[in-house]
PABA-349383 format. One record per residue (C-alpha): x, y, z; residue in three letters. Coordinates in pm, 1 decimal. Layout:
<nodes>
- X_Y_Z_ALA
...
</nodes>
This chain:
<nodes>
- -8927.4_11945.2_-967.8_UNK
- -9215.7_11941.4_-1213.7_UNK
- -9179.1_11809.2_-1567.0_UNK
- -9243.9_12163.2_-1692.1_UNK
- -8915.6_12299.3_-1558.4_UNK
- -8695.3_11989.1_-1553.5_UNK
- -8339.4_12080.1_-1655.0_UNK
- -8230.2_11861.7_-1946.0_UNK
- -7926.3_12066.0_-2047.8_UNK
- -7671.0_12273.5_-1865.5_UNK
- -7540.9_12559.5_-2075.6_UNK
- -7444.4_12920.2_-2026.6_UNK
- -7679.2_13192.6_-2144.8_UNK
- -7466.0_13204.3_-2457.8_UNK
- -7531.5_12835.4_-2522.7_UNK
- -7191.6_12696.2_-2419.0_UNK
- -7183.6_12365.3_-2233.6_UNK
- -7112.3_12389.4_-1861.0_UNK
- -6950.8_12091.9_-1688.1_UNK
- -7077.6_11963.5_-1356.1_UNK
- -6735.3_11998.3_-1191.6_UNK
- -6424.4_12199.7_-1281.1_UNK
- -6077.7_12097.4_-1168.4_UNK
- -5715.0_12191.9_-1225.7_UNK
- -5729.8_11987.8_-1546.6_UNK
- -5953.2_12258.7_-1695.6_UNK
- -5668.3_12509.5_-1658.2_UNK
- -5401.9_12326.2_-1853.6_UNK
- -5132.9_12576.5_-1949.2_UNK
- -5273.9_12844.4_-1719.3_UNK
- -4998.7_13048.3_-1552.5_UNK
- -5120.7_13256.3_-1256.8_UNK
- -4810.2_13475.5_-1267.6_UNK
- -4866.6_13591.1_-1625.8_UNK
- -5241.0_13534.5_-1674.0_UNK
- -5354.6_13680.9_-1343.1_UNK
- -5082.0_13882.0_-1177.1_UNK
- -5187.7_14093.6_-881.4_UNK
- -5471.2_14346.9_-873.9_UNK
- -5348.2_14674.2_-1019.5_UNK
- -5071.1_14502.2_-1216.0_UNK
- -5039.4_14391.1_-1579.5_UNK
- -5239.7_14227.1_-1736.4_UNK
- -5501.8_14359.6_-1492.9_UNK
- -5716.3_14045.9_-1498.7_UNK
- -5776.2_14098.6_-1127.8_UNK
- -5866.9_14466.1_-1154.6_UNK
- -5705.8_14798.3_-1236.7_UNK
- -5642.3_14910.6_-875.3_UNK
- -5433.9_14726.2_-613.3_UNK
- -5705.8_14739.0_-347.6_UNK
- -6004.6_14797.7_-580.3_UNK
- -6308.7_14922.2_-382.9_UNK
- -6127.3_14947.8_-49.5_UNK
- -5954.1_15253.8_-193.7_UNK
- -6222.3_15386.4_-425.7_UNK
- -6584.9_15279.1_-450.4_UNK
- -6740.4_15245.0_-792.7_UNK
- -6935.0_15547.8_-918.4_UNK
- -7309.2_15505.6_-877.3_UNK
- -7490.4_15667.5_-1168.2_UNK
- -7845.9_15603.3_-1283.3_UNK
- -7926.2_15659.3_-1650.6_UNK
- -8188.3_15933.8_-1631.1_UNK
- -8362.5_16185.0_-1852.0_UNK
- -8716.8_16265.7_-1960.0_UNK
- -8920.8_16554.7_-2091.8_UNK
- -8731.6_16882.2_-2097.4_UNK
- -8416.2_16995.5_-1920.2_UNK
- -8633.2_17139.5_-1642.1_UNK
- -8785.7_16804.4_-1541.1_UNK
- -8458.8_16615.8_-1577.5_UNK
- -8267.5_16869.6_-1367.3_UNK
- -8516.7_16804.7_-1088.2_UNK
- -8464.0_16427.5_-1119.2_UNK
- -8085.0_16471.9_-1103.8_UNK
- -8111.9_16672.1_-784.9_UNK
- -8346.7_16408.7_-639.2_UNK
- -8091.3_16133.6_-710.8_UNK
- -7789.6_16332.1_-588.8_UNK
- -7969.5_16410.8_-263.7_UNK
- -8020.2_16036.9_-212.9_UNK
- -7654.8_15947.7_-259.4_UNK
- -7597.7_15904.9_-631.5_UNK
- -7233.8_15989.8_-707.1_UNK
- -7239.8_16059.9_-1083.3_UNK
- -7487.5_16167.1_-1349.4_UNK
- -7582.7_15982.1_-1667.5_UNK
- -7787.4_16160.4_-1933.2_UNK
- -8052.1_15973.7_-2133.0_UNK
- -8145.7_16171.9_-2444.5_UNK
- -8469.6_16153.3_-2638.4_UNK
- -8478.7_16004.8_-2987.6_UNK
- -8482.1_16335.4_-3179.9_UNK
- -8166.1_16446.2_-2997.6_UNK
- -8001.1_16109.7_-3063.4_UNK
- -8079.6_16141.9_-3434.7_UNK
- -7969.6_16505.9_-3457.0_UNK
- -8305.8_16684.6_-3482.0_UNK
- -8421.5_16984.8_-3282.1_UNK
- -8748.3_16947.2_-3094.7_UNK
- -8930.1_17175.7_-3339.8_UNK
- -8835.0_16966.2_-3644.8_UNK
- -9134.6_16790.9_-3811.6_UNK
- -8966.1_16449.6_-3769.0_UNK
- -8949.2_16505.5_-3391.5_UNK
- -9326.2_16514.2_-3343.5_UNK
- -9453.4_16263.1_-3092.3_UNK
- -9102.6_16173.1_-2970.1_UNK
- -8985.7_16483.8_-2783.8_UNK
- -8889.5_16395.5_-2427.5_UNK
- -9051.3_16052.7_-2450.0_UNK
- -8750.8_15823.6_-2393.9_UNK
- -8505.3_16080.4_-2259.1_UNK
- -8438.4_16450.0_-2225.5_UNK
- -8456.6_16688.1_-2522.0_UNK
- -8138.6_16895.8_-2559.0_UNK
- -8124.7_17130.6_-2856.8_UNK
- -7969.4_17455.9_-2737.9_UNK
- -7714.0_17607.6_-2504.0_UNK
- -8008.5_17721.3_-2291.8_UNK
- -8130.5_17359.9_-2263.4_UNK
- -7789.5_17237.3_-2146.9_UNK
- -7751.0_17524.6_-1902.7_UNK
- -8092.7_17445.6_-1753.4_UNK
- -8006.7_17074.9_-1732.0_UNK
- -7711.9_17150.4_-1503.0_UNK
- -7857.8_17445.3_-1316.6_UNK
- -7745.0_17426.1_-954.1_UNK
- -7519.2_17125.6_-1022.4_UNK
- -7146.5_17200.7_-975.7_UNK
- -6979.1_17066.0_-1289.7_UNK
- -6636.3_17051.3_-1126.6_UNK
- -6770.6_16825.6_-849.9_UNK
- -6994.9_16578.0_-1039.4_UNK
- -6889.7_16365.9_-1336.7_UNK
- -7141.4_16325.2_-1618.2_UNK
- -7183.9_16046.5_-1870.8_UNK
- -7375.3_16125.9_-2190.9_UNK
- -7512.7_15840.2_-2399.9_UNK
- -7494.8_16005.4_-2740.0_UNK
- -7316.3_15905.4_-3059.6_UNK
- -7384.7_16083.4_-3389.6_UNK
- -7416.8_16428.3_-3222.8_UNK
- -7155.5_16350.1_-2951.8_UNK
- -6919.8_16630.5_-3055.7_UNK
- -7202.4_16884.4_-3023.7_UNK
- -7324.1_16763.5_-2683.3_UNK
- -6966.7_16770.1_-2552.5_UNK
- -6931.8_17125.1_-2688.0_UNK
- -7256.1_17230.7_-2518.5_UNK
- -7133.7_17078.7_-2190.7_UNK
- -6799.6_17261.3_-2219.5_UNK
- -6975.5_17589.8_-2297.8_UNK
- -7196.9_17556.6_-1989.6_UNK
- -6897.1_17475.6_-1769.8_UNK
- -6731.8_17797.5_-1886.6_UNK
- -7051.4_17987.9_-1803.8_UNK
- -7038.9_17837.0_-1454.4_UNK
- -6679.7_17960.0_-1425.3_UNK
- -6541.7_17606.1_-1419.8_UNK
- -6210.6_17560.2_-1608.3_UNK
- -6232.1_17288.4_-1872.5_UNK
- -5943.3_17097.7_-1715.7_UNK
- -6162.8_17052.3_-1406.7_UNK
- -6466.2_16889.2_-1569.0_UNK
- -6490.2_16512.8_-1592.0_UNK
- -6722.5_16268.5_-1760.1_UNK
- -6779.2_16060.7_-2068.8_UNK
- -6945.7_16082.3_-2407.2_UNK
- -7035.3_15754.2_-2569.4_UNK
- -6919.7_15865.1_-2915.3_UNK
- -6903.5_15501.7_-3039.2_UNK
- -7030.2_15500.3_-3396.6_UNK
- -6916.3_15151.9_-3500.0_UNK
- -7158.8_14978.0_-3264.5_UNK
- -7435.2_15197.2_-3405.8_UNK
- -7373.5_15046.2_-3749.4_UNK
- -7351.8_14701.5_-3587.4_UNK
- -7645.7_14702.7_-3350.7_UNK
- -7829.5_15015.1_-3236.6_UNK
- -7882.2_15186.0_-3574.8_UNK
- -7890.0_15547.0_-3450.9_UNK
- -7632.3_15679.8_-3693.6_UNK
- -7619.6_16010.7_-3882.2_UNK
- -7303.1_16043.4_-4091.8_UNK
- -7113.6_15781.3_-4295.1_UNK
- -6821.5_15599.4_-4127.0_UNK
- -6526.0_15808.0_-4243.9_UNK
- -6648.8_16154.0_-4136.2_UNK
- -6781.7_15998.1_-3815.0_UNK
- -6436.1_15857.7_-3742.4_UNK
- -6283.2_16197.4_-3819.6_UNK
- -6503.3_16358.7_-3554.5_UNK
- -6399.4_16090.2_-3306.5_UNK
- -6026.0_16143.8_-3358.6_UNK
- -6079.4_16521.9_-3348.5_UNK
- -6235.5_16473.2_-3004.7_UNK
- -5937.9_16258.1_-2898.1_UNK
- -5694.2_16531.9_-2997.0_UNK
- -5893.2_16827.6_-2862.2_UNK
- -5966.5_16673.9_-2522.6_UNK
- -5606.9_16560.0_-2473.1_UNK
- -5507.7_16927.4_-2486.0_UNK
- -5811.3_17111.1_-2350.1_UNK
- -6032.9_16874.4_-2144.5_UNK
- -5784.0_16619.5_-2007.4_UNK
- -6015.4_16459.0_-1749.1_UNK
- -6280.1_16377.0_-2009.2_UNK
- -6332.8_16019.2_-2132.1_UNK
- -6348.3_16082.9_-2505.2_UNK
- -6532.5_15764.1_-2597.5_UNK
- -6727.7_15490.1_-2424.6_UNK
- -6678.6_15186.7_-2643.6_UNK
- -7007.1_15013.0_-2593.8_UNK
- -7075.7_14644.0_-2575.4_UNK
- -7401.3_14717.7_-2397.7_UNK
- -7602.2_14790.8_-2710.3_UNK
- -7447.0_14498.1_-2893.6_UNK
- -7565.3_14270.3_-2612.7_UNK
- -7907.0_14432.7_-2591.0_UNK
- -7949.2_14366.4_-2964.7_UNK
- -7920.0_13993.8_-2890.0_UNK
- -7551.1_13901.4_-2898.9_UNK
- -7387.0_13644.8_-2676.9_UNK
- -7142.4_13745.1_-2404.4_UNK
- -6857.3_13626.7_-2627.0_UNK
- -6976.3_13840.8_-2917.8_UNK
- -7023.0_14142.8_-2693.0_UNK
- -6667.0_14107.4_-2564.9_UNK
- -6509.2_14040.6_-2904.5_UNK
- -6691.6_14305.4_-3108.7_UNK
- -6645.2_14572.0_-2842.9_UNK
- -6272.2_14516.3_-2803.6_UNK
- -6224.8_14501.8_-3180.9_UNK
- -6400.3_14838.1_-3205.5_UNK
- -6177.9_14978.4_-2932.9_UNK
- -5862.1_14860.4_-3104.8_UNK
- -5986.7_15006.9_-3433.4_UNK
- -6044.2_15347.2_-3269.7_UNK
- -5694.6_15329.9_-3122.1_UNK
- -5555.6_15254.0_-3468.9_UNK
- -5741.2_15550.8_-3619.5_UNK
- -5605.1_15778.7_-3349.7_UNK
- -5250.6_15668.9_-3425.2_UNK
- -5310.4_15709.2_-3800.4_UNK
- -5431.7_16065.3_-3731.4_UNK
- -5087.8_16141.0_-3589.9_UNK
- -5163.3_16104.1_-3218.8_UNK
- -4930.7_15928.1_-2977.9_UNK
- -5110.6_15625.9_-2833.8_UNK
- -5035.4_15731.4_-2476.5_UNK
- -5175.1_16081.4_-2538.3_UNK
- -5531.7_15955.9_-2585.3_UNK
- -5559.9_15587.6_-2485.7_UNK
- -5578.8_15665.0_-2109.7_UNK
- -5912.3_15838.7_-2174.0_UNK
- -6070.0_15555.2_-2372.5_UNK
- -6338.3_15387.0_-2163.7_UNK
- -6574.3_15094.4_-2211.4_UNK
- -6939.0_15018.3_-2139.4_UNK
- -7056.1_14661.8_-2083.2_UNK
- -7381.9_14481.4_-2016.6_UNK
- -7426.3_14280.3_-1695.9_UNK
- -7665.8_14004.4_-1799.4_UNK
- -7829.0_13739.7_-1585.0_UNK
- -7575.3_13455.5_-1629.8_UNK
- -7376.2_13541.0_-1319.5_UNK
- -7041.3_13367.8_-1370.7_UNK
- -7030.0_13420.3_-1746.7_UNK
- -7052.8_13795.2_-1693.3_UNK
- -6775.1_13800.7_-1433.2_UNK
- -6549.6_13604.9_-1668.7_UNK
- -6627.6_13848.7_-1952.1_UNK
- -6517.8_14149.8_-1748.6_UNK
- -6194.8_13983.9_-1634.7_UNK
- -6106.3_13864.2_-1985.6_UNK
- -6171.3_14211.7_-2130.0_UNK
- -5906.5_14368.3_-1908.2_UNK
- -5647.6_14104.6_-1991.9_UNK
- -5701.6_14122.6_-2367.5_UNK
- -5698.3_14503.7_-2378.3_UNK
- -5373.4_14529.8_-2180.5_UNK
- -5194.5_14273.3_-2394.8_UNK
- -5318.9_14406.8_-2728.3_UNK
- -5249.1_14775.2_-2655.6_UNK
- -4895.7_14680.5_-2562.9_UNK
- -4841.4_14445.2_-2857.0_UNK
- -5009.5_14643.7_-3137.0_UNK
- -4925.4_15000.4_-3037.9_UNK
- -4634.4_14972.1_-2796.6_UNK
- -4832.6_15162.3_-2535.0_UNK
- -4612.2_15224.5_-2233.5_UNK
- -4827.2_15436.7_-2001.2_UNK
- -4997.4_15198.0_-1753.9_UNK
- -5311.5_15412.3_-1780.0_UNK
- -5335.6_15322.0_-2149.9_UNK
- -5329.2_14952.1_-2063.3_UNK
- -5595.5_14964.1_-1792.4_UNK
- -5940.4_14891.5_-1934.4_UNK
- -6182.2_15108.7_-1736.2_UNK
- -6551.0_15035.2_-1778.8_UNK
- -6901.8_15133.6_-1683.6_UNK
- -7164.7_14863.0_-1647.4_UNK
- -7540.7_14869.8_-1686.2_UNK
- -7759.5_14582.1_-1580.3_UNK
- -7936.7_14409.8_-1868.3_UNK
- -8244.0_14588.7_-1993.1_UNK
- -8338.1_14288.9_-2205.5_UNK
- -8351.3_14066.1_-1898.2_UNK
- -8635.3_14271.7_-1751.6_UNK
- -8993.2_14155.1_-1792.7_UNK
- -9325.5_14338.1_-1810.8_UNK
- -9481.3_14047.5_-1622.2_UNK
- -9432.9_14074.9_-1244.0_UNK
- -9203.2_14379.8_-1272.3_UNK
- -9106.5_14351.2_-905.4_UNK
- -8901.5_14045.6_-1008.1_UNK
- -8678.9_14287.5_-1198.6_UNK
- -8546.4_14422.8_-868.4_UNK
- -8407.6_14075.3_-795.6_UNK
- -8263.4_14028.6_-1143.9_UNK
- -8095.3_14367.2_-1127.3_UNK
- -7940.6_14295.6_-786.6_UNK
- -7770.7_13976.6_-909.0_UNK
- -7653.4_14147.8_-1227.7_UNK
- -7510.7_14436.2_-1026.0_UNK
- -7327.4_14188.4_-803.2_UNK
- -7163.8_14029.4_-1108.3_UNK
- -7044.1_14372.8_-1223.2_UNK
- -6889.7_14446.2_-883.9_UNK
- -6723.7_14105.3_-857.0_UNK
- -6599.9_14159.8_-1212.6_UNK
- -6435.8_14490.2_-1117.2_UNK
- -6646.3_14767.1_-1274.4_UNK
- -6556.1_15133.6_-1218.6_UNK
- -6908.2_15267.7_-1259.9_UNK
- -7253.7_15110.0_-1240.6_UNK
- -7611.9_15178.4_-1343.9_UNK
- -7883.8_14958.8_-1197.9_UNK
- -8203.9_14939.5_-1401.3_UNK
- -8533.4_15027.7_-1240.9_UNK
- -8804.3_14764.7_-1218.9_UNK
- -9044.7_14958.2_-1444.3_UNK
- -8806.4_15037.2_-1733.3_UNK
- -8955.0_14768.8_-1956.1_UNK
- -9288.5_14951.7_-1927.5_UNK
- -9196.0_15321.6_-1905.9_UNK
- -8932.2_15565.2_-1787.5_UNK
- -8859.7_15516.6_-1415.6_UNK
- -9066.1_15682.9_-1147.2_UNK
- -8889.1_15846.4_-853.2_UNK
- -8978.4_15547.4_-635.1_UNK
- -8840.7_15284.1_-872.1_UNK
- -8527.6_15491.6_-938.3_UNK
- -8465.5_15516.8_-564.9_UNK
- -8498.5_15138.4_-528.7_UNK
- -8245.0_15093.0_-809.1_UNK
- -8002.4_15329.5_-634.9_UNK
- -8057.5_15160.8_-298.3_UNK
- -7969.4_14828.9_-465.2_UNK
- -7618.6_14961.8_-529.5_UNK
- -7587.3_15121.6_-188.2_UNK
- -7683.7_14801.6_-8.3_UNK
- -7439.4_14609.9_-225.5_UNK
- -7160.4_14856.0_-140.0_UNK
- -7230.6_14912.0_227.6_UNK
- -7401.3_14600.0_365.5_UNK
- -7292.4_14287.4_178.1_UNK
- -6914.9_14333.4_233.5_UNK
- -6842.3_14188.1_-113.2_UNK
- -6619.0_14486.9_-188.0_UNK
- -6377.3_14412.5_94.8_UNK
- -6123.4_14233.8_-124.1_UNK
- -6008.7_14265.2_-484.2_UNK
- -6119.1_13993.7_-728.0_UNK
- -6244.3_13745.8_-464.1_UNK
- -6315.1_13477.2_-726.5_UNK
- -5957.3_13458.3_-855.8_UNK
- -5827.2_13102.9_-867.3_UNK
- -6169.7_12943.2_-903.4_UNK
- -6131.2_12661.5_-1155.0_UNK
- -6469.8_12748.7_-1304.2_UNK
- -6419.0_13126.3_-1323.1_UNK
- -6064.8_13101.3_-1461.4_UNK
- -6176.7_12844.6_-1719.3_UNK
- -6462.6_13073.2_-1828.9_UNK
- -6224.2_13368.4_-1844.6_UNK
- -5989.4_13171.0_-2069.5_UNK
- -6282.5_13068.9_-2291.2_UNK
- -6385.5_13433.8_-2325.2_UNK
- -6033.3_13528.5_-2425.2_UNK
- -6017.3_13249.5_-2682.6_UNK
- -6352.0_13362.0_-2829.8_UNK
- -6211.8_13711.1_-2884.0_UNK
- -5917.1_13580.3_-3084.1_UNK
- -6142.8_13351.2_-3289.5_UNK
- -6361.9_13646.3_-3389.9_UNK
- -6062.4_13873.9_-3438.1_UNK
- -5915.8_13629.1_-3690.6_UNK
- -6247.9_13604.9_-3879.2_UNK
- -6274.3_13983.3_-3905.1_UNK
- -5913.1_14015.9_-4017.8_UNK
- -5985.0_13773.5_-4301.8_UNK
- -6280.9_13989.2_-4405.6_UNK
- -6054.3_14294.1_-4427.5_UNK
- -6111.1_14455.5_-4088.4_UNK
- -6409.7_14602.9_-3901.8_UNK
- -6529.2_14841.8_-4174.4_UNK
- -6520.1_14572.6_-4442.8_UNK
- -6693.3_14330.7_-4204.9_UNK
- -6964.3_14590.8_-4138.5_UNK
- -7012.0_14639.2_-4510.6_UNK
- -7067.2_14265.2_-4545.0_UNK
- -7309.4_14265.8_-4244.9_UNK
- -7090.5_14016.6_-4062.0_UNK
- -7155.1_14160.0_-3716.3_UNK
- -7522.9_14221.2_-3785.2_UNK
- -7578.1_13860.1_-3895.0_UNK
- -7386.3_13716.9_-3598.5_UNK
- -7595.5_13920.3_-3355.4_UNK
- -7924.8_13835.9_-3528.7_UNK
- -7845.7_13464.0_-3530.1_UNK
- -7754.7_13468.0_-3159.8_UNK
- -8074.0_13654.8_-3074.8_UNK
- -8280.1_13401.1_-3268.7_UNK
- -8113.3_13107.0_-3090.8_UNK
- -8183.1_13253.8_-2747.5_UNK
- -8545.0_13329.6_-2830.4_UNK
- -8593.1_12971.1_-2945.8_UNK
- -8436.9_12846.6_-2621.7_UNK
- -8691.8_13049.4_-2424.4_UNK
- -8983.7_12931.8_-2636.9_UNK
- -8875.1_12568.0_-2609.4_UNK
- -8814.9_12609.0_-2233.6_UNK
- -8449.8_12522.3_-2252.6_UNK
- -8401.2_12859.4_-2080.7_UNK
- -8643.9_13023.6_-1839.4_UNK
- -8785.5_13356.1_-1731.3_UNK
- -8963.0_13329.1_-1398.8_UNK
- -9308.7_13481.9_-1414.0_UNK
- -9307.5_13464.1_-1793.8_UNK
- -9224.1_13119.3_-1931.2_UNK
- -9260.2_12943.5_-1593.6_UNK
- -9468.6_13021.8_-1284.8_UNK
- -9671.4_13272.3_-1482.9_UNK
- -9971.9_13396.4_-1284.5_UNK
- -10114.3_13592.8_-1581.0_UNK
- -10187.8_13907.0_-1383.8_UNK
- -10135.1_14258.2_-1525.8_UNK
- -9867.5_14466.4_-1348.5_UNK
- -9998.3_14685.9_-1069.2_UNK
- -9738.5_14962.3_-1039.3_UNK
- -9736.7_15337.2_-1097.4_UNK
- -9587.4_15442.9_-1431.4_UNK
- -9431.1_15771.0_-1538.8_UNK
- -9617.5_15922.5_-1834.8_UNK
- -9485.2_16199.7_-2061.2_UNK
- -9779.9_16397.4_-2195.9_UNK
- -9815.8_16608.9_-2507.9_UNK
- -9800.3_16927.5_-2302.1_UNK
- -9438.9_16847.0_-2211.1_UNK
- -9348.1_16825.4_-2579.1_UNK
- -9536.7_17144.3_-2660.3_UNK
- -9348.4_17336.8_-2390.0_UNK
- -9011.6_17213.7_-2519.0_UNK
- -9096.4_17302.4_-2880.5_UNK
- -9197.6_17651.9_-2771.6_UNK
- -8878.4_17680.9_-2567.1_UNK
- -8664.7_17608.2_-2875.8_UNK
- -8860.8_17850.8_-3093.5_UNK
- -8824.4_18125.0_-2832.4_UNK
- -8448.3_18061.3_-2813.4_UNK
- -8416.1_18099.4_-3190.5_UNK
- -8624.0_18417.3_-3198.6_UNK
- -8412.8_18596.1_-2937.2_UNK
- -8063.1_18512.3_-3063.1_UNK
- -7840.1_18684.3_-3317.8_UNK
- -7937.1_18461.2_-3610.8_UNK
- -7664.4_18597.4_-3836.2_UNK
- -7393.0_18510.0_-3585.0_UNK
- -7529.7_18154.9_-3552.4_UNK
- -7549.7_18111.9_-3931.7_UNK
- -7196.0_18245.6_-3980.2_UNK
- -7058.7_18005.3_-3719.6_UNK
- -7223.2_17709.1_-3893.0_UNK
- -7090.2_17828.3_-4230.1_UNK
- -6737.6_17846.0_-4088.8_UNK
- -6775.9_17493.6_-3951.0_UNK
- -6891.0_17368.2_-4292.9_UNK
- -6587.2_17528.1_-4456.4_UNK
- -6353.3_17352.4_-4213.9_UNK
- -6538.5_17020.3_-4251.8_UNK
- -6489.6_17037.7_-4628.7_UNK
- -6118.2_17113.7_-4593.0_UNK
- -6042.2_16787.2_-4410.4_UNK
- -5736.2_16934.0_-4237.6_UNK
- -5875.0_17121.0_-3935.5_UNK
- -5987.0_16996.5_-3596.6_UNK
- -6361.1_17064.3_-3593.3_UNK
- -6422.2_17068.2_-3217.1_UNK
- -6317.5_17432.8_-3152.4_UNK
- -6547.0_17536.9_-3436.1_UNK
- -6837.4_17335.6_-3295.7_UNK
- -6783.2_17496.2_-2955.7_UNK
- -6783.4_17833.2_-3130.9_UNK
- -7109.4_17746.8_-3305.8_UNK
- -7293.5_17651.8_-2987.0_UNK
- -7159.4_17963.4_-2812.9_UNK
- -7295.2_18163.7_-3108.1_UNK
- -7633.1_18004.1_-3028.3_UNK
- -7655.6_17768.3_-3323.4_UNK
- -7876.4_17476.0_-3226.9_UNK
- -7774.8_17112.8_-3226.4_UNK
- -8002.9_17040.9_-3522.6_UNK
- -7862.1_17330.4_-3724.7_UNK
- -7505.0_17214.4_-3668.4_UNK
- -7595.5_16858.1_-3764.4_UNK
- -7770.5_16978.8_-4079.1_UNK
- -7467.2_17184.1_-4176.5_UNK
- -7236.7_16884.7_-4134.1_UNK
- -7478.8_16663.9_-4329.8_UNK
- -7446.0_16900.6_-4623.1_UNK
- -7071.7_16831.6_-4624.1_UNK
- -7049.0_16473.6_-4495.9_UNK
- -7373.8_16327.8_-4628.6_UNK
- -7587.3_16074.9_-4440.6_UNK
- -7530.1_15704.2_-4383.0_UNK
- -7763.0_15459.0_-4553.3_UNK
- -7743.5_15096.2_-4451.4_UNK
- -7712.5_14838.1_-4725.3_UNK
- -7987.3_14577.6_-4731.0_UNK
- -7890.7_14212.1_-4703.8_UNK
- -8130.2_13928.6_-4770.4_UNK
</nodes>
């Protein structure tokens, strides 16, 4: 081994020391009966199903969306024809921030990093020819989540699909936006009201829908450690559960439809331990804090995406290898759903070829490697169980710190989470620069050759067509009906005692656009402005 890459420290990606050998002594006080149990049994450390993937394979869904609904619909059909088993919608930045494509602030961003969805017509086109009672759909959207869910429900009704037959997930996780991703719209309290309104409405009307995807992924992508991702995500989940109970909901009426979304980073065993610890903590805390009795409430179900921040622009083909190992950690950790990143995502939106390779990565993992033959095959490993215990202990350390600060909202106001994530990101970057950690083809073995792969490009003509599409939609509708529906929604939002979701569904069915509904709610709720901390 050359001096350049000589290992002089052995730590996890999060910076924790890793011993050369683990023995039974590292599991002092560990009780397999209560800390592990059997797969499908409390506390679900070993997985939420007794036979895991022998009985039900994880859902394969690639995060996809670009340009207009027309182009993205074609990509969805391409992926479904090649064996993808669920859809995952990537929205463009204007949609994420609540602006229609024809808004001045949308210029230059329409369709660039995802699909533009502004109108009922857009959503109907997105799912044209796709049976909504047969395919589940995940939508990565937060501030406008209630509106995108309403658009989806309205399109299902147009397809003749009863709402109790549609399944999927909206991200709808606003706390991590304030912590890490920064794509917020409304202040915390009205945002939380919308979330609990969704809990209540879906429990009655759309019972197969996952009402929130509590996301550690974006916390991790912002630079957190695995321990921080686990702790902050579960604290957010417990806070949402508390708000649901405070809104008068029975914990077992909505907790079974809470789902999670984690990052699968490149430190293989650390990630597996994180997933296992998450299940154990969630089961114990839901039971202890809320007296949840329905086993479905106690089972932490999660989607996983391989780590976007682990991908490199240099030698992008290496990203196929990184993604395969990350996907393996998610499967060995017991995920219910998986997205594998495409090799070109650090450079552009995926081409059809790179997306197919990413899907084939999952299919080979599921059908050729035989790793899914048994539930939790790493159970009992001294190393894995020790890491799992460490992850659990890290959660309780952070939970105590946040309690002392007055809870998650007070901690956010003091930038506690933001500072923790920024400090962790800085430490990891220094480790890369000082070659205490490595990226092959970047910090070591760099051949300094520009990437030679085809890239997907979104041109201005795509944006122009979408803008014209929205303008045409507005010109043909009954504008008075749309305006009246938004006015009625604003009245209810100001009253603070009505569930807003039926009114939002009414607004989209009256052909109000997403941007118009957001603007109406802004006039009542206001907008969130982050405090600056030096």
